[in-house]
C-alpha positions in Angstrom: 11.7 -79.5 48.4 9.0 -77.7 46.2 10.6 -74.0 46.2 14.2 -75.6 45.4 12.8 -77.6 42.2 11.1 -75.0 41.1 14.4 -72.8 40.9 16.5 -75.4 39.6 14.4 -75.9 36.7 14.0 -71.9 35.9 18.2 -72.1 36.3 18.3 -74.9 34.0 16.0 -73.4 31.3 17.4 -70.2 31.6 20.9 -71.5 31.2 19.8 -73.5 27.9 18.0 -70.0 26.9 21.2 -68.2 27.1 23.2 -70.7 25.4 20.7 -71.0 22.2 20.4 -67.3 22.1 24.4 -66.5 22.2 25.3 -69.8 19.8 22.4 -69.3 17.2 20.5 -66.1 17.2 22.7 -63.3 17.9 24.6 -64.3 14.9 21.6 -63.7 12.5 20.4 -60.5 14.8 17.1 -62.1 16.4 15.9 -62.9 19.6 14.7 -66.3 21.2 10.9 -66.2 22.2 10.4 -70.1 23.3 12.1 -73.3 23.0 11.2 -76.8 23.8 13.4 -79.8 24.0 12.3 -82.7 21.5 13.2 -85.9 19.9 12.3 -87.6 16.8 10.7 -90.6 18.7 10.3 -91.9 22.5 13.2 -93.5 22.6 15.2 -90.2 22.9 17.7 -91.1 20.7 18.3 -87.8 18.8 18.0 -84.8 21.1 17.6 -81.3 19.9 15.3 -78.1 20.2 12.2 -76.4 18.6 12.5 -72.8 18.6 10.6 -69.6 18.0 12.3 -66.6 17.3 11.7 -62.8 16.0 13.6 -60.2 14.2 15.2 -57.8 16.6 14.5 -54.8 14.2 11.2 -53.9 12.9 9.5 -55.1 10.7 8.7 -58.1 12.5 9.1 -61.5 11.1 8.5 -64.5 13.3 10.4 -67.9 12.5 10.4 -71.7 13.6 13.9 -73.1 13.9 14.7 -77.0 14.4 18.1 -76.8 16.4 20.2 -80.5 16.6 23.4 -81.3 18.8 26.1 -82.3 16.6 29.3 -83.5 18.8 28.0 -81.3 21.5 27.7 -78.3 19.2 24.3 -76.5 18.7 23.7 -76.1 14.7 20.6 -75.2 12.6 18.7 -77.9 11.1 15.8 -76.3 9.7 14.0 -72.7 9.6 10.6 -72.0 8.5 8.3 -68.6 8.3 5.5 -68.6 10.7 3.4 -68.0 7.4 4.4 -71.3 6.1 2.6 -73.0 9.3 -0.5 -74.8 8.3 -1.8 -77.0 11.6 -0.7 -77.1 15.0 -2.0 -80.6 16.4 -1.0 -81.6 20.3 -2.6 -85.3 19.7 -4.6 -84.7 22.9 -6.3 -82.1 25.2 -4.5 -83.5 28.0 -1.7 -81.6 29.7 0.3 -84.5 30.3 0.7 -85.4 26.6 4.2 -85.1 25.2 3.5 -85.2 21.5 4.0 -82.0 19.2 2.8 -82.2 15.1 3.4 -79.2 13.0 2.4 -79.5 9.4 4.6 -76.9 7.5 5.9 -77.6 4.3 4.8 -81.3 5.2 3.8 -82.8 8.5 6.7 -83.3 11.2 6.3 -85.0 14.3 8.2 -84.8 17.7 8.2 -85.7 21.3 8.8 -83.0 24.0 11.3 -83.9 26.9 9.6 -81.8 29.1 5.8 -80.9 29.6 6.3 -77.5 30.7 8.4 -76.5 27.8 5.9 -78.0 25.5 3.3 -75.9 27.0 5.0 -72.7 27.1 6.1 -73.3 23.4 2.5 -73.9 22.5 1.2 -71.1 24.0 3.4 -68.6 22.8 3.5 -70.3 19.2 -0.6 -69.3 19.6 0.2 -65.9 20.8 2.1 -64.9 17.8 -0.3 -66.7 15.3 -2.9 -64.5 17.0 -1.1 -61.1 16.2 0.4 -62.4 12.9 -1.2 -61.6 9.6 -2.0 -64.6 7.3 -3.6 -65.1 4.2 -5.1 -68.2 5.9 -4.8 -68.4 9.7 -3.5 -71.9 11.0 -5.3 -74.3 12.6 -4.7 -75.5 16.3 -6.3 -78.3 17.5 -6.3 -80.8 20.2 -4.9 -78.4 22.9 -6.3 -77.5 26.1 -8.9 -74.7 25.8 -6.9 -72.3 28.5 -3.8 -72.5 26.4 -5.8 -70.9 23.6 -8.0 -68.4 25.4 -5.1 -65.6 25.6 -5.8 -65.3 29.3 -2.9 -67.0 31.4 -3.2 -64.5 34.6 -6.4 -65.5 36.1 -6.3 -69.7 36.9 -7.6 -71.7 39.6 -5.9 -71.6 42.8 -4.6 -75.3 42.8 -3.0 -75.0 39.7 -1.1 -71.5 39.8 2.3 -73.2 41.2 2.0 -75.5 38.1 1.4 -72.6 35.8 3.8 -70.0 37.4 6.1 -70.1 34.4 3.1 -69.8 32.2 2.3 -66.5 33.3 5.6 -65.3 31.4 6.0 -68.0 28.9 9.2 -65.9 27.8 12.2 -66.6 30.0 15.1 -63.7 29.4 18.7 -64.6 30.2 18.2 -62.1 32.9 15.6 -64.4 34.8 18.5 -66.6 36.0 19.3 -66.3 39.8 22.5 -67.8 41.7 21.9 -70.4 44.3 22.6 -69.3 48.0 24.8 -71.6 49.9 22.3 -73.1 51.9 20.3 -74.2 48.3 23.5 -75.4 47.0 23.9 -77.8 50.0 20.4 -79.1 49.8 20.9 -79.3 45.9 23.9 -81.6 46.5 22.3 -83.7 48.7 19.4 -84.2 46.7 21.9 -85.3 43.5 23.3 -87.6 46.0 20.4 -89.7 47.0 20.1 -89.7 43.1 23.2 -91.0 41.9 22.5 -90.8 37.9 22.0 -86.9 38.5 25.7 -86.1 37.4 25.4 -88.5 34.7 22.0 -87.8 32.9 20.7 -84.5 33.6 17.8 -84.9 31.4 16.5 -88.0 33.6 17.6 -85.8 36.6 15.2 -83.0 35.2 12.1 -85.4 34.4 12.6 -86.8 38.1 12.3 -83.2 39.4 9.4 -82.3 37.3 7.4 -85.6 38.1 8.1 -85.3 42.0 6.8 -81.5 41.6 3.8 -82.7 40.0 3.2 -85.2 42.9 3.9 -82.4 45.7 1.3 -80.0 43.8 -1.1 -82.6 44.1 -0.6 -83.4 47.8 -0.9 -79.7 48.3 -4.3 -79.5 46.7 -5.3 -82.8 49.0 -4.0 -80.8 52.0 -6.1 -77.8 51.3 -9.1 -80.0 51.0 -8.8 -81.7 54.1 -8.6 -78.4 55.8 -12.3 -77.4 55.0 -13.7 -77.4 58.5 -11.1 -75.0 59.7 -11.9 -72.7 56.6 -15.7 -73.2 57.6 -15.1 -71.9 61.1 -12.6 -69.0 59.8 -15.3 -67.8 57.3 -18.2 -67.7 60.4 -15.8 -65.7 62.2 -15.3 -63.4 59.4 -19.0 -63.1 58.9 -19.6 -61.7 62.7 -16.6 -59.3 62.1 -18.4 -58.2 58.8 -21.5 -57.7 61.1 -20.0 -55.5 63.8 -18.1 -53.7 61.2 -21.3 -52.6 59.6 -22.9 -51.3 63.0 -20.0 -49.0 63.4 -20.2 -48.0 59.5 -24.0 -47.2 60.4 -23.0 -45.0 63.6 -20.2 -43.1 61.5 -23.0 -42.4 58.4 -25.1 -41.2 61.4 -22.6 -39.0 62.7 -21.6 -38.0 59.1 -25.2 -36.8 58.3 -25.2 -34.5 61.5 -21.8 -32.7 60.2 -23.1 -32.6 56.9 -26.0 -30.3 58.4 -23.6 -28.4 60.3 -21.7 -28.2 57.6 -24.3 -26.5 55.1 -25.7 -24.2 57.7 -21.9 -23.0 58.0 -21.8 -22.5 54.1 -24.9 -20.5 54.0 -23.7 -18.2 56.7 -20.4 -17.8 54.6 -22.5 -17.4 51.3 -24.7 -14.7 53.2 -21.5 -13.1 54.3 -19.5 -12.8 51.0 -22.9 -11.4 49.6 -23.2 -8.4 52.0 -19.5 -7.8 51.2 -20.1 -7.9 47.6 -23.0 -5.5 48.0 -20.9 -3.2 50.2 -18.2 -3.1 47.3 -20.4 -2.3 44.9 -22.3 0.2 46.5 -18.9 1.8 47.0 -18.0 1.5 43.6 -21.0 3.0 42.4 -20.7 6.0 44.9 -17.0 6.7 43.5 -18.2 6.2 40.1 -21.3 8.8 40.6 -19.1 11.5 42.3 -16.6 11.1 39.5 -19.1 11.7 37.0 -20.6 14.9 39.0 -16.9 16.2 39.3 -16.5 15.6 35.6 -19.8 17.0 34.6 -19.7 20.1 36.8 -19.1 23.5 35.1 -18.3 26.5 37.8 -20.7 29.8 37.7 -18.1 31.7 36.5 -17.6 29.7 33.1 -21.6 29.4 33.0 -21.5 33.5 33.0 -18.6 33.8 30.8 -20.3 31.3 28.2 -23.7 33.1 28.3 -22.7 36.9 28.7 -19.3 36.8 26.7 -17.4 40.2 26.0 -14.9 39.5 23.2 -14.0 43.1 22.7 -11.7 43.1 25.6 -8.3 40.8 26.7 -9.9 39.7 30.1 -13.3 39.1 28.8 -11.5 37.3 25.7 -9.6 35.3 28.1 -12.3 34.2 30.4 -14.2 33.1 27.3 -11.4 31.0 25.9 -11.0 29.3 29.5 -14.6 28.7 29.6 -15.2 27.2 26.3 -12.2 24.8 26.9 -13.8 23.7 29.8 -17.3 23.5 28.2 -15.6 21.0 25.5 -13.7 19.2 28.1 -17.0 18.2 30.3 -19.1 17.6 27.1 -16.5 15.1 26.2 -15.8 13.6 29.4 -15.0 9.9 29.6 -18.2 8.3 31.1 -19.1 4.8 30.7 -22.4 4.5 27.8 -24.5 2.8 30.5 -24.3 6.1 32.5 -24.7 8.1 29.6 -28.7 7.4 29.5 -29.4 8.4 33.3 -32.0 11.1 33.3 -29.8 13.2 35.1 -26.6 13.1 33.0 -29.2 13.9 30.0 -30.4 16.8 31.8 -26.7 18.1 32.2 -26.1 17.7 28.5 -29.1 19.6 27.5 -27.8 22.2 29.8 -24.3 22.2 28.2 -26.2 22.3 24.7 -27.7 25.3 25.6 -24.9 27.2 27.0 -22.8 26.0 24.1 -25.2 27.4 21.4 -25.6 30.4 23.1 -21.8 31.4 23.1 -21.5 29.9 19.9 -24.2 32.4 18.5 -22.1 35.3 20.5 -18.8 34.0 18.8 -19.9 33.9 15.3 -21.8 37.4 15.3 -18.5 38.8 16.8 -16.3 37.3 14.0 -18.5 37.5 11.2 -18.5 41.6 12.2 -14.8 41.4 12.3 -14.2 39.7 9.0 -16.3 42.0 7.4 -14.9 45.0 8.2 -11.4 43.5 7.2 -12.7 43.2 3.7 -13.7 46.7 4.0 -10.7 48.5 5.0 -9.6 50.9 2.5 -6.6 52.2 3.9 -4.5 49.0 3.3 -3.8 49.7 -0.7 -1.3 52.7 0.2 2.3 52.5 -1.1 5.2 52.3 0.6 7.6 55.7 1.7 10.5 54.1 -0.5 8.9 54.0 -3.9 9.4 50.5 -4.4 7.0 48.1 -6.0 5.3 46.5 -3.3 2.0 45.1 -2.5 0.0 45.7 0.9 1.0 43.2 3.8 -1.8 42.1 6.2 0.4 41.0 8.8 -1.8 43.5 11.2 -5.0 41.7 10.3 -3.5 38.4 11.1 -2.0 39.8 14.7 -5.7 40.9 15.3 -7.0 37.6 14.6 -4.9 35.2 16.3 -6.3 36.3 19.7 -9.3 34.4 18.1 -7.2 31.1 17.2 -8.1 28.8 20.1 -11.9 30.0 19.9 -12.0 29.1 16.0 -10.6 25.8 17.0 -13.2 25.3 19.4 -15.6 26.5 17.0 -14.7 23.9 14.7 -14.7 21.0 17.3 -18.1 22.0 19.0 -20.3 23.6 16.1 -19.1 22.7 12.7 -22.1 24.5 11.0 -21.0 27.7 12.3 -17.2 27.1 11.7 -18.0 26.8 7.9 -20.1 29.7 8.0 -17.2 31.9 9.4 -15.0 30.2 7.1 -17.0 31.2 4.0 -17.6 34.6 5.1 -13.8 35.1 6.0 -12.8 33.7 2.1 -15.3 36.1 0.4 -14.1 39.2 2.6 -10.5 38.5 2.3 -10.7 37.4 -1.4 -12.2 40.8 -2.0 -9.6 42.5 -0.4 -6.7 41.0 -2.3 -8.4 41.2 -5.6 -8.3 45.1 -5.2 -4.6 44.8 -3.8 -3.2 42.7 -6.9 -5.1 44.6 -9.5 -3.7 47.8 -8.1 -0.4 46.2 -7.9 -0.3 45.0 -11.3 -1.4 48.5 -12.8 1.3 50.0 -11.0 3.8 47.4 -12.4 2.7 48.2 -15.9 3.1 51.9 -15.2 6.9 51.1 -14.0 7.4 49.1 -17.3 6.4 51.6 -19.5 7.8 54.6 -17.7 4.8 56.0 -16.4 3.3 55.9 -19.6 -0.1 53.7 -19.9 -1.6 53.7 -23.5 -4.2 51.8 -25.2 -3.7 52.7 -28.5 -3.4 50.3 -31.5 0.2 51.3 -31.9 1.4 50.3 -28.6 -0.8 47.1 -28.0 -1.8 44.7 -30.4 -5.0 43.3 -30.5 -4.4 39.9 -31.6 -3.5 37.5 -29.1 -0.8 35.6 -31.5 2.6 37.5 -32.5 2.7 40.3 -34.5 3.4 39.5 -38.3 5.5 42.8 -38.6 7.9 41.1 -36.2 8.6 37.8 -38.0 11.5 36.4 -39.5 10.5 35.8 -42.7 9.5 39.8 -43.2 12.2 42.0 -44.4 14.0 44.0 -41.4 13.1 47.0 -43.1 9.5 46.1 -42.9 9.5 45.6 -39.0 7.8 47.6 -36.5 9.7 49.5 -33.8 10.9 47.0 -31.1 11.0 47.8 -27.5 14.1 49.7 -26.6 16.6 47.6 -24.5 16.0 49.5 -21.2 12.4 48.6 -21.4 13.0 45.0 -21.7 15.4 45.3 -18.6 12.5 47.3 -16.6 9.8 44.5 -17.9 12.4 41.7 -16.7 13.2 43.6 -13.4 9.4 44.5 -12.7 8.1 40.7 -13.7 10.6 39.2 -10.9 9.3 41.7 -8.4 5.8 40.8 -9.5 6.5 37.5 -8.8 8.6 38.0 -5.6 6.2 39.9 -4.2 3.2 37.7 -4.8 5.4 34.6 -3.0 5.5 36.3 0.8 1.7 37.4 0.6 0.4 34.0 -0.6 2.7 32.1 1.9 1.7 34.4 5.3 -1.8 34.4 4.4 -1.5 29.9 3.8 0.3 29.8 7.1 -2.4 32.1 9.0 -5.3 30.2 7.4 -3.3 27.0 8.4 -2.7 27.8 12.1 -6.2 29.7 12.2 -8.7 27.2 10.8 -6.5 24.0 12.0 -6.2 23.3 8.4 -3.3 20.5 9.2 -6.2 18.2 11.0 -8.6 16.3 9.5 -11.9 16.7 10.5 -15.1 14.5 10.3 -17.3 14.5 7.5 -20.5 14.7 9.5 -22.7 18.4 9.2 -22.0 18.9 13.4 -19.6 17.5 16.1 -21.1 15.0 18.7 -19.7 14.4 21.9 -19.5 11.8 24.4 -22.8 12.8 26.0 -24.4 12.2 22.6 -23.7 8.2 23.2 -20.7 8.3 20.6 -17.4 7.2 21.3 -15.4 10.5 20.3 -12.2 8.4 20.5 -13.5 5.9 18.0 -14.4 8.6 15.7 -10.8 10.3 16.0 -9.3 6.5 15.4 -11.0 6.5 11.8 -9.0 9.1 10.5 -5.4 7.7 11.5 -6.2 4.3 10.1 -6.0 6.1 6.6 -2.3 5.8 5.0 -0.1 8.9 5.7 0.1 9.7 2.0 -3.8 10.0 1.5 -4.0 11.9 5.0 -1.2 14.4 3.7 -2.8 14.8 0.2 -6.3 15.5 1.8 -4.8 18.1 4.0 -3.0 19.6 0.8 -6.2 19.4 -1.1 -8.0 21.8 1.5 -5.6 23.9 1.8 -5.4 24.9 -1.9 -8.8 24.9 -2.1 -9.3 27.9 0.6 -6.5 29.3 -1.1 -7.8 29.2 -4.4 -10.9 30.8 -3.1 -8.8 34.0 -1.3 -6.5 34.4 -4.3 -9.0 33.5 -6.7 -7.7 36.7 -9.0 -4.0 35.8 -9.0 -4.0 33.6 -12.0 -6.3 35.5 -14.3 -4.9 38.8 -13.2 -1.0 37.7 -14.0 -2.0 35.8 -17.3 -3.8 39.3 -18.1 -0.6 41.3 -17.3 1.5 38.9 -19.2 -0.7 39.3 -22.3 -0.5 43.0 -22.3 3.0 43.0 -22.8 3.3 40.0 -25.2 1.1 42.0 -27.5 3.5 44.9 -27.1 6.7 42.9 -27.8 6.3 39.4 -28.6 9.9 39.0 -27.2 8.6 39.3 -23.8 7.1 35.8 -23.7 10.8 34.3 -23.3 11.7 36.6 -20.4 8.2 35.4 -18.7 9.1 31.6 -19.6 12.6 32.1 -17.8 11.5 34.0 -14.7 8.1 31.7 -14.1 10.3 28.6 -15.0 12.8 29.6 -12.2 10.0 30.3 -9.6 8.3 27.3 -10.2 11.5 24.8 -10.1 12.7 26.4 -7.0 9.4 26.4 -4.8 9.9 24.5 -1.9 6.8 22.7 -2.2 5.6 21.8 -5.7 2.1 21.1 -4.5 1.2 24.4 -2.9 -1.3 27.0 -4.3 1.3 29.3 -5.6 3.4 26.9 -7.0 0.1 25.3 -9.1 -1.0 28.8 -9.9 2.6 29.7 -11.5 2.9 26.6 -13.3 -0.6 27.2 -14.6 0.6 30.7 -16.1 3.9 29.0 -17.4 1.6 27.0 -19.3 0.0 29.6 -20.9 3.2 31.1 -21.6 4.7 28.1 -23.1 1.7 28.0 -25.6 2.1 31.5 -26.4 6.1 30.8 -26.9 5.2 28.0 -29.1 2.8 29.9 -31.1 5.5 32.4 -31.7 8.0 30.1 -32.8 5.6 28.3 -35.5 5.0 31.6 -36.8 8.2 32.5 -37.2 8.8 29.0 -38.9 5.8 29.4 -41.3 7.3 33.0 -42.2 10.8 31.6 -43.1 9.0 29.1 -45.3 6.8 31.4 -46.8 9.7 33.2 -48.0 9.7 34.3 -51.6 13.0 35.0 -53.2 13.5 38.3 -55.0 14.4 38.1 -58.6 16.9 40.9 -58.5 20.3 39.1 -58.2 21.7 41.7 -55.9 19.2 41.5 -53.3 19.6 37.7 -53.3 23.2 37.7 -53.0 22.7 40.2 -50.2 20.3 38.0 -48.3 22.4 34.8 -49.0 25.1 36.4 -47.7 23.6 37.6 -44.6 22.0 34.6 -44.0 25.2 32.4 -44.6 26.9 34.6 -41.7 24.2 34.4 -39.3 24.1 30.7 -40.1 27.5 30.4 -39.3 27.2 32.3 -36.0 24.7 29.9 -34.9 26.2 26.6 -35.4 29.3 28.2 -33.4 27.2 29.1 -30.8 25.4 25.7 -31.0 28.8 23.9 -30.7 30.1 26.1 -27.8 26.6 25.4 -25.9 26.5 22.0 -26.2 29.9 21.2 -24.4 29.0 23.9 -22.0 25.8 22.0 -21.0 27.3 18.9 -21.1 29.9 19.7 -18.3 27.5 21.5 -16.0 24.6 19.0 -16.0 24.4 17.5 -12.6 22.8 14.0 -13.9 22.9 13.1 -17.4 26.6 11.7 -18.3 28.4 14.4 -20.1 28.9 11.7 -23.1 25.2 11.4 -23.4 24.3 15.1 -23.7 27.2 15.7 -26.5 26.2 12.5 -28.2 22.5 13.1 -28.3 22.8 16.7 -29.5 25.6 16.3 -32.2 23.4 13.4 -33.6 20.2 15.8 -33.9 22.4 18.5 -35.4 23.7 16.0 -37.8 20.5 14.9 -39.0 19.0 18.3 -39.3 22.0 19.4 -41.0 21.7 16.4 -43.5 18.2 17.4 -44.4 18.9 21.1 -45.1 21.8 20.5 -47.5 23.0 24.1 -47.1 26.5 24.3 -49.0 28.1 26.4 -46.1 27.0 24.1 -43.2 28.7 20.7 -44.8 31.8 21.6 -42.5 29.6 21.7 -39.6 27.5 18.6 -40.7 30.9 16.9 -40.7 31.9 18.0 -37.6 28.8 17.3 -35.8 29.1 13.4 -36.9 32.7 13.4 -35.8 31.9 14.6 -32.6 28.9 12.3 -32.4 31.1 9.4 -33.0 33.5 10.8 -30.5 31.1 10.9 -27.8 29.8 7.5 -28.8 32.9 6.0 -28.3 34.0 7.7 -24.9 30.3 6.8 -23.6 31.0 3.1 -24.6 34.6 3.0 -23.1 33.6 4.9 -20.1 30.5 2.6 -18.9 31.3 -0.6 -20.8 34.8 -0.5 -19.8 36.7 -3.6 -19.4 34.3 -6.4 -18.2 37.1 -9.1 -18.0 39.4 -6.7 -15.9 40.6 -9.5 -13.6 41.8 -11.5 -16.8 43.5 -8.5 -18.6 45.2 -6.7 -15.9 46.9 -9.9 -14.4 48.8 -11.2 -17.4 49.3 -7.5 -19.0 50.9 -6.6 -15.7 53.5 -9.4 -15.8 54.0 -8.5 -19.5 54.6 -5.0 -19.0 57.3 -5.8 -16.3 59.6 -7.5 -19.2 58.3 -11.2 -18.7 58.3 -12.7 -21.7 55.0 -13.8 -23.0 55.5 -17.5 -23.2 57.0 -17.3 -19.8 53.9 -16.1 -17.9 52.4 -19.5 -17.3 55.6 -20.7 -15.3 54.9 -17.9 -12.9 53.3 -19.3 -9.6 50.6 -16.7 -9.5 49.9 -17.1 -13.0 50.0 -20.5 -13.3 47.3 -22.7 -15.7 45.4 -23.7 -12.5 45.1 -20.0 -11.4 44.2 -19.3 -15.3 41.4 -22.0 -14.8 39.9 -20.0 -11.4 39.9 -16.7 -13.2 38.1 -18.1 -16.4 35.6 -20.1 -14.3 34.8 -16.7 -12.7 33.1 -15.0 -15.9 30.3 -17.7 -16.2 28.1 -17.3 -19.1 25.3 -16.8 -16.7 26.9 -14.2 -14.7 28.2 -12.4 -18.0 24.7 -12.2 -19.2 23.6 -10.9 -15.7 26.0 -8.0 -15.9 24.9 -7.0 -19.7 21.5 -6.8 -18.5 22.4 -4.4 -15.7 24.5 -2.5 -17.9 21.2 -2.2 -20.6 19.1 -0.7 -17.8 21.7 1.8 -17.4 22.2 2.8 -20.6 18.3 2.7 -21.2 18.1 5.3 -18.0 20.6 7.6 -19.5 19.3 8.1 -23.3 16.3 9.8 -24.3 13.4 8.2 -26.4 13.5 11.2 -29.0 16.8 10.2 -30.6 16.4 6.4 -30.5 20.1 5.7 -30.1 19.7 3.1 -27.5 20.1 -0.2 -30.2 23.1 2.2 -31.8 24.9 2.3 -28.4 23.8 -0.9 -27.6 25.5 -2.3 -30.7 28.7 -0.7 -30.0 29.1 -2.0 -26.8 28.3 -5.6 -28.4 31.4 -4.6 -30.8 33.8 -3.7 -28.3 32.6 -6.6 -26.2 33.7 -9.0 -29.0 36.8 -7.1 -29.7 37.7 -7.7 -26.1 36.7 -11.2 -26.0 39.0 -12.0 -29.2 42.0 -9.9 -27.7 41.8 -12.1 -24.5 41.6 -15.4 -26.4 44.7 -14.4 -28.3 46.4 -13.2 -25.0 46.0 -16.5 -23.6 47.1 -18.6 -26.8 50.2 -16.5 -26.7 51.0 -16.6 -22.9 49.8 -20.5 -22.3 50.4 -22.3 -25.5 48.4 -25.5 -26.0 46.9 -25.2 -22.4 43.4 -25.6 -24.4 41.9 -23.4 -21.8 39.6 -20.9 -23.3 36.6 -18.9 -21.7 33.5 -20.3 -20.5 31.1 -18.6 -23.0 31.8 -18.2 -26.9 31.0 -15.2 -29.5 27.7 -17.0 -30.6 26.9 -16.7 -26.7 27.7 -13.1 -26.3 25.8 -12.4 -29.8 22.8 -14.3 -28.3 22.8 -12.8 -25.0 23.0 -9.1 -26.5 20.2 -10.0 -28.7 17.8 -11.5 -26.0 18.6 -8.3 -23.7 17.6 -6.3 -26.6 14.5 -8.3 -27.2 13.3 -8.6 -23.6 13.1 -4.7 -23.2 
């Protein structure tokens, strides 16, 4: 009966909860937390529910509802926010009380119809108030202490049955459990005993709750009556506990014994592990020592080859190279830094150092004598049998030294001090050799130019470094000194080309040999002498420092070292070449032009502009250019200083000759400008014609010579034509898509007024096309065009703004044409471009100012 009564009450409450949730709270998107059936007075005439609800979606809002029944229909009567709650009064701390008083906007009093529902509702209300944020917490009074303590799980044993529902005060719809067949039969039997159950469910529920409480009391009395049996049971349990303790004591003793055994076994395992570790360490140490001994072993054959090296024979040289490489390998063996400090290894290092010093001394002495002997070689200055102008090549010397290349690399790596000394001896010896050869070579070249006659008389050689005053344009031709004949000038041009061409392979051959022999293409450490791994230094770490530099800096440093060495070996080339050129410039100032052309070609055709010879030729070219500028300034000054002779006949003759040459010069200039414009590989032809004819027009305007007026007009016309051609070519038609589409239809014979009725040329299509030419895109295109024009034009002529203004006018003309074309082909369409002429003027002005 007790079990069935609980289940019936649970099902009744679950059914009422389900109805309230579906009819009331689902419609306002809320969930029912707790409810209690209430009436306004003790007579229970007006029945309803007092409910506590929360919103389903955050943020959480708690509400108190009063629900009433109106013709068996559930309706809301009042609703309050939890924040409006001021006081909760249970009237008495007894759990049997049914009264509830809530103070909200005013005091409200109700009488609960069920004691269990009242308790669940008040506990739920207290919990929500405890977690809700109030300006002022509501007051709970006259309620049992365990209802407002928050601890609803731990309860006395005699009251767990009564408060089984209070453990989970919120009964969800899922708590409903259907009755089994036997439970239904028992329920029907119970309801038959109570004839009013079918008519008044509320009275039936109250009766069941009363009987449930009476049964709970009887259960408690039954438990208290069975106290002797409980005492006996407790004694038996105590006896069992004592027996268990005895068993546990025995087990503890066995555990202690096993623990000692386990500790002993663990110690034995640890000792075995230590023995195995020691054996492994000994094996590793032995292997490491064997490896070190193998790495630091130098055979007696190699020792003998180092201490008693014979570098004069091929066999001795081969043995020396092999021994040197082996010595370098053992001195740079990869050994752990901790092992390097061992006494035996340090002793071996001192032996290596001794052998290295001995071999380095033998090698340095041999190469030093060899380098000195090469510098004193006299037989290398003989001329060849073909009677051609050539300079002696030293490939035989290079072949002889090539056998020692590997030893030179070894010396650079192992004994930098000796390497630098040998480098200095080689440079000094070879510079003397090349200085002698180059001087004889240039003397031979002078003889060939002068047809075998070399004179230092004042007639043939001018002492002044400037151009001779007898050959200036401002001096009468009859007073000019005798010029060099045509053949002599041809010989000078040919010999100069031969001189420059012969010097190139000599310098290149020597440079390639020095790069290979002295290993100039590899950067070396900056320390005074090299260090090895046996010195306690990580060689790999030192080698990794150089690659960390940028590649361009490494190449630059290598080129600087190569140029420095070539500059020391060929220190005589630049002064001797400049002296050779000055010698002939004093004889005939026009030679400077030939030298300027030849040197310029060799400098421009050089594969490596940063090489020694290119920079030497460049320095000579600068010197020649200065002399040429002096010559031109002297000619200019001589013309300015010309005084007109009063004899009319002479004046007429000179003016006639001068005018004749003016015409010839101007015609040649016009032809040359067109020729250069068509042949130039980079600059547009229109730019070359525009800038040159503009310059020529300005010059002729300043001279104000009557016979040149027509040339001045022609220059202005050609300048204007070139400007227009350049604007047309690079500015083109910026609104090409808009132009081409409409003009193509008009060209096919369609009337302008009918173009808009074509499907592909409708007003909608026209609007799409005009939107493509937005002002921002137009300005971006103009800015790109300005940069291109700025790149094409030179700064000297200051034509950038002139060209830019011409492009502006061209754009405005095209703009007006397109606007007029739209009005003719689409009359009344109110369609225009996305930008105006004022916008165009602003774009051109802003771009010009920004650059």
